[in-house]
N, C-alpha and C positions, 0 to 999 in steps of 0.2 A: 271218564267217558269223553268230556270236555277237554283233554288235557291239551289239545291241540293250540286252545284258545292261548295258553300260554305264552304261545310262540308270533303270538300278533305283534309286538315292539319289532321281531326281528322280521314279520313280513312287511312292517308298513316303513321301517328300516331300508328294506333290500327295495319296495318299491320307490323311495326316495334317490335312492343313488339311480334307478332307471331315469327318472324324471329329469334328475343334475348333471347326464352323462350327455358326452356332445353327440350330436346329430349322423358324425356321420357314417358310426359303424352301421345303423338299421338304414343307411341309404345306401349305402353299399351292397347289403342282405337286398334291399328293395331290386337295386340295380341288375343285381346279381341273379335272384328268380325270375323276374320278368323277361330277360336276354334266355334264360336256361328254359324258359317253358316257351317261349317263342321258337327257339331251336327245335325242342322236342315235336312243335308240329310241324317244323319246317322238316324235318328228314323223315315224319310221318304221312306228310302229303304228297310223297313221291316226285317226281321229277319236276321241276321248276322252272326249265329253260321255257316251255311253251309260256306260262305264266311272263315271266322275265320278255322276254320277245314279243308279249302283246305290248306290256307296259312301252317299250323301246319301240314298237311299231307305231306311237299314238304321242309319244313325248320324247321329246329330246333328251338322248341318254337315260331314258326313263324316268324324269324330274320335271314336276310341274315347274318351269320355270318362270313361270307369271305368277302363282303362288306365292313364291320364294321371293319374288323383288316386292310385290307388295307389302308382303310382311315386314321385311327390310323397311319399308320407306313408313310404315305406319310407327314401327319404333320411332326412326330419324324425329317423326313429326311429334312425336309423344316427349320426347328424353329431352329434345332439343330445340324443336319452334313452340312447346307449351312449358319447358322449362321446367320438366319434372328429373332433368338429371342431378343427382345432387352428391354426386364425386363417387358411389356406388354405384354401378349401374344394376344392381341385384334389389338395390333398396332406393327408390324413387321416393320422391317427394312429390305431397301433393299438387297437380299442375295446375296450371292455367286456362279456365274455361271459358270463360265469361266473355273475350276476346274472339274464342274460335267457335262460338255459335250463331247458324243461321237464322236471326232476327230478322232481318226485312230486306228487302231489295236496296235500301238507301244508306245499308253497311256491308258492300260485297267481300271483304275480308272473310267475315265469317260465313255467307254462302258456299264462298270457292273453299272453305278449307275444312267448316263443320263435320262431315262426313269422313275424314280422317283424324280428327281429333276425339279424344276422349273425358271423360269426367274422372276417372280417378286408373288406380294401375288393374285393379281389379275388372274394370268395364274394356279395358285394351284386353286384359288377358282371355278374358270370355270371349271377343271378338277374335281374336289371334290363334284360338283354338274351332271356333267352327270354320274359320279362312281355312287353315291346313285344312281342314276336313274335307268343306263342302267346294272350296275354291280347286280342289286337288280332282275332285271327281268331273265339276263343271269342265274343267281344262282338257280331263282326259278325254270327255264327250267332246269337246272342239277340237283336239287333237290339234299337234303340229303338224303332223303331215296328211295329205292327202287319202280319204279311204274308200274315193272309189278303186274296186280291186284292177290293176295294171295301171295304174295312174302314176306317173313319173312325176319325182320332185326337182320343181324348178326354183333352184338355189338364188337364183337371179329375181326374184319375183316377189311379192310380197306374202305369196305361198310358200315360200322359202322357211323349214322348221325354226330358221335363225331369227326370221321376223313376226313369225305368228304367236310367240311368244311376248310379243312387245305389243303386238295390236290388242291380244288377251290384257294385258295393263292399262293401255290405252280405255279398252272397252269399259275397263272396272272405275277407272278414273270418268269416265263420262258420268256413267249409271252414280258415281257418288256425288258429283256435283248439280246432277238433275234431280237426284232423289231430294239434295238438302235445298233444292230452289223451289220444288213441289211440294212438298210434305207439310202437312197447316202445320203451324206453329213453330215456336223454335226449337232445333233438333242440335243434337250433336253426336257423334260416334258412327261406328261405319256397318252398320248391323242392318242398315236399310239397304246394303251393300252384298253383307251375306245373306240376307232374303233372297235377294236377286240369285246369286249363284245358286242357291240351294233352291228356286224353283229354274231354273237353267237345268241345272245335275236334277231334279224331281223328272222332268219330261224326259233328257236324253238318256237319264242312268236310272230310274224309279227303285230299283229293288236295291242298289248300292247307296243309294240315298237315305232309302230306311236303315240300312245298317249305319251309316253315318250320323245318325242320331242318337243310337247307341253308343257310337265311338268317339263324338264329343262328352260326355259321360265319362266313359274309359280313361279318357286324354285327361279330362278335370281331374279325374281319382290319382291319377298317378303323377300329377303335379303336387298336389297336395298331401300325398302322403311322401313325396321327395322332399319338398319344404317345407313341413311341419310333420317330422315323423310321430312324435307325441306330444299331444295336447292335455291341459288339466279343465274341466267343465265345473263351473257349481252355479244353481240357479242363482238368481238376480231377477231386479225388476228394473223394466228397460221401456223408453220409446221406440216403438215399431209403427212406421208409417205406413200408410194402405201400401202394399205388395205391388200392386199393379199402376200405381201413381205418375211412377216415374217411364212407364216402357212406352215408348213412341209408335204405339201398334199403328197410327195410320203411315207411315214410315215401312215396317213391317210390312205390310201390306199392298202398299204401292211396291217395295221394290220386291217381293215374291211375284207379285202378276207382272211384273215388268220383264224379271228371268224368266218366268215361263214361256210368256208369249215369244221373248228373243227364243226360248229352246225349239218352240213352237217354227220360228221360222228357218230356222236350222235344220228343222228334220220336213218341213216340206221343199227348202234346196236341195237338200238330196235324195228327194223324192224317198224319202221313208215313213213308215206307218210305226207308232211302237204299241205294246199290247195294250189295251185299255182296261182291263183289271189290276194290273201293276199300277199305272200311273192313277188309277182311282183310288185305291188302297195306299198306297204312297202321299194321295194329296188329303187325305182324310187323318194320316197318321202323323204327318207333319203339320196340319193345322191346328191337329188338336194340343200335341204335344207342344208345339213352338208358341201355344197362347195366341192363334190367328182369331178367334171367335173375343176377346175383349171387346166391349163395348160399354162405355162407360161415360158419364156426364158428370162433374164438379158440381157441388151442390154448397161451397162455401168453409171456409174454416176446418180443412182436413176431408170434408165429406164428399163422398163419391156415391153415382148411383151406378152398377152393375148389371148390365142387359145379359145375363149368362143365356138363357134360351135364348133368344134371339141371337146371340153370338155362335151357339156351336151350329145353329139350325143354317146362320151363313155359311160355317165351314161346310156343312153338305152340301148344300148349292153350289158353292165354290168348287168342290170336287169334282161334281158333275160337270161343270163349264167347265174347267181345266180338261177332263178326259175326252169330252165330245170334241171340244177345240181342237186338242192334239192328235184327236184321231179322224177327225174332218169325216164324216159320215154323210155322205151323199145325199140322203134322203133329203125330203121335204122337211121341215119343223113341222109344221100343221098337214093335217091330211085332206087331202085335194080333193073334191069329188070325181069320179072316173071318167066324168062326161064333159069335165073343160076340154077347151083346145091345148093340144098336148105345150103349144110354141107360150102359156100364160102357167101352167102349171113345171114348166123348163126355166122359169124367169123367178118363178119364187123362192127367197134364200133355203139353204139346207141348213142339216142342225146342225153344223160346225160353222156356218157362217152367222146362224144366230146366237154359237155359243161364243164365237167369237166376239162378238157386236156387245154381248153382255159385259165381258171382260175389258175391251176396249171401254166400254162406258164407265166404269167402276174408277178406270186410272184415270180418264178424265175428268170426271166428277172430282176425284180426289185430288189433280194437279189445280182445279179449276178454285177451291175451297183453299189450298194453298196460295197459288196467285194471288186472290184478294186477301188472303193474312198478311203476305208476306209486302204485298203495298202499302198495309195501313202502318202506323207508328203510335207509338206511345204519346200521349200527351206531356209537354214539356210542364216539368213540375219541380217541387222543394220537397223531400224530404221532412216530415214533421221531426220534431222532438231531438233540434240540434246534432243533425248526421253526420259521421266523420266524412272528409273529400278526400280522396285523392286520386290526383289529376282531374280525368274525368268521371272518374267515379263518386256516386257517394251511398256509404253504408248505413244504414240508421236502424231504428226499431219503432214498428207502427202497429195496432191493433184496430181492427174492426177498419179496414179501409178499403177501397176499392180494386182487387187485384186487376193490373191492366194488362196484365196478359192474355185473360180471357174477355177482356172488356174493349179490346183496339173492334169487333165486330159486331154489330148490333144484330140478332137474330130474332125475329120476331115470334112468339109463342113459345119463347128458350130466354127470356130474358132471367131465368134462377139460374143458366149456366153461361150468362155473358156478364151477367152483375153478379160476379163473386166478391165475400170480402174473407180478405185472408189479413191474419194475425201473426207475428215474428221477424224477424231480421231482412231485409230486404235492400235490394242490389240495385243501384238506378246509376243509367247513363244518358243522357240525352244523346250524344256523339253517335253511340253504339246502337242505339235504341231500347238500352237495356232496360226491363222492369223484372225484377225477379223476388220471389220470395226464396231466400238462400237456405233460411231453417223456421222451419215454423215454432208459434208459441207453446206449443205441445213438448216439441224437440228440446227447444231451449230448457223447460222447464223439468225433463228428464236429464239430461246432459248437464244442465248448469252452466254451459259455455258452448260457444261456438267458434271457429278460426274461418274469416271469409278471406279467399285470398282473390285479389284482383290484379288485373295486370293487361301488358300488350304482348308484343313481340322482343324480345329480348327485356323485360323488366316486370316485376311481379311485387305486392306486397300485401301483408295479410295484415285483417283488421282481429282485434280480438273481442268477443263480446261475452259476458258473463253476466247471471243473473242469478241474488241473492233472493232469498226469501223466509217469513216466517210464518207459519201455523199456529192457531191460537185455540185454543179447549174448546171443542162445542163449536166453532165457527169456523170461517174461511181463511184465509190466508193473504198476508201481503207480501209485496215483491220489490225489487231495484234493479234497472236492466242497465248496466253500465258499457259503453264503447270505450275500446283501448287503442288509441290510434299508433301505426309503426311511430317510434320514436318520440309520442307524446304524451302527455297526461292523460288519465282517462277520463273521462267524463259523465255524468249519469245522463242518458237517452229515455228513461221513464220511468216511473213511480205510478204502483195500481195505488188504491184507497184505500183504506185501513181498515182493521180486522180487529172484532171487539170477542173477546173471549163469554162464552155464554155462562159461564158462574159467575156469581158477585161475592166478594169479602167484606164483609162490613156493610152491608149496603153501599157498595164502591163496586162501578164496572171498569175494568183494565183493558187497556185500547194499543195495539199494536200501529206503527204508522212510521212513510219515509219522512224523513227530515235530513237536512244537508247530506251528511256524507254517509249517514248510516241511518237505523231504526231507531224511536222513541217511543216510551212509554208514556199512556194519558190516562189518570186517573179520574173518574168521575162520579156525580154523585146527583142523578134528578139529574136538573141540566144543568148544573154549575163543574167546572173545573177544579179539582183539589192539587192537581199537582201535574208537571212535564217535566220530565227527565230522559236523558239519554238513556240507552242498556248497559248494564255491565258488561265488562271484558267476561271470559272464563275463570272463574274463580274468585272472582270478587261481588260487591254487592253495592245497590245504593237504595235510598230511601225516596218512597215520590209517593204523596198524599198518604201519608202517614202509615202505608205499604212498604215492606222490606220486598226488597229483590235480590234474589242469587241464581248468579251464572254458573251450571254445572254442564260443562263442555257446550252441546247443541239446545239445553233442556232450561227453561225460565221459571224459577219458582218463584211464589209470591207468599209471604207470611206477614201474620199478624193476631197478634194476640194469641201466639202461640199454635195458629192453625198456621197450617203448610201445605200450598197445592202447587204442585206445575199447571202453568196458565198456557204456554206457550213453546216450540219447537224450531229449530232451525233446521230446516231441510236443505240437508247436504245431499246430491246426486249420488249413485254408487259409483260412478264414472268421475267424479271429481272429488277431490282429497281439499279439504280447506284445515 
């Protein structure tokens, strides 16, 4: 009945062969099927000349050249300015980031380059996909050609279709610099500009922007399927940071509002009025899907307070303000008594003006907070525990120290959010006004190691950080953190307190603690120390305080008078091999 189970080894062998096969057959299959599917749609959709002509009527040769040029520029910055090029353009290394973050106005290089730099290849890829989608929609709405019926193209002016793509790129660059200069806190990445493009596109082409939201997922799925046709997964225990902690939500919101206001200005200049229902629907959908509702405060040591209810309510308020601003109704914002003189009623602000004022107020408030934070500087300090110095950088490890990223501005009533304690690997540079938690304490404990890349234009160095820990049975753990300078010997950066096992042997307690270059075991009885000795290597043994300690791999056993128990275990993270 179950004879087919006998074929399991053969089936397993077939699966292994598929897993070990080169990826190119699957990649060819994916491309062929995707192209064939698109051709089927092309044939069944009827004549496409009208759609092609529509593209060519707004884009030079039907191509969004401004978006293409911006994409190439971002790739050049990532690969060559940030030093991610490793010799293989398809396998970039970790880029230099700290030198290209907008830390403060005293570090202008960061302000000028932050919006066009990225923290990793995945960060860049996500923004490039969004740029390709929303940038193309925005550029189509902007148009390379005059949109008025009967208007003639003037190739000798700035309205030339050869000049307007460059103006579009210039506007992108200007928005990028403005957002990095005005967004509160240090930022890096093109996402602020992406949200500005999306906000602009949402006003000029709302339904197309909604389709663009789905299209970004399709493009990412195609990319992942092509670059990794077959993948294997297995359950594991790993450290996961708070998912929203690294999202620059204020930068996204500021960019979105700036782009939306620019879109409204374009509509009014062309004396056109969009459909209210489409804009409202697109604004709500975009705000929820793209997480403009995120509102959170740091509480210290990796804890955050997320105000989801207030955030989602804000998205609906924002959508209402956007649609009222875009459609500019002329009725007064508040009902006025009919007996008032017409002169007074006519001077009352309209609903469109009131909504626009609300959005402008939000932009100005965010910008003011950004200016205040960028005017602040971190206090000159020396990191504790003998940090590694690389040029003007310091890389060290500390626990429960004040996070200067949040403490640069004191806000009455929000001391818990501005006096945040942090633990982990810290990067500091007085010249660049950098104070950043590179890896949290829990993240280092989970992975067992971290690599911190520092540098600037034309140079880079990597500092390694490792954590070795032992946990005792029935007690806490003890651990050591070491720093590995580039080209130098490792040094001890931090050692935690001792850890004592809950169990006792022959009325003796067993304690593990850091000592010298490794750990040692201490045997005590009452208040007397009976012996101290180093931990044996794997497969070896030693005697301390009449107790024999044996090492079996990562386990430490204690033996006395025929009794043998496990007293400690070396913690080796699943992502690290010792």
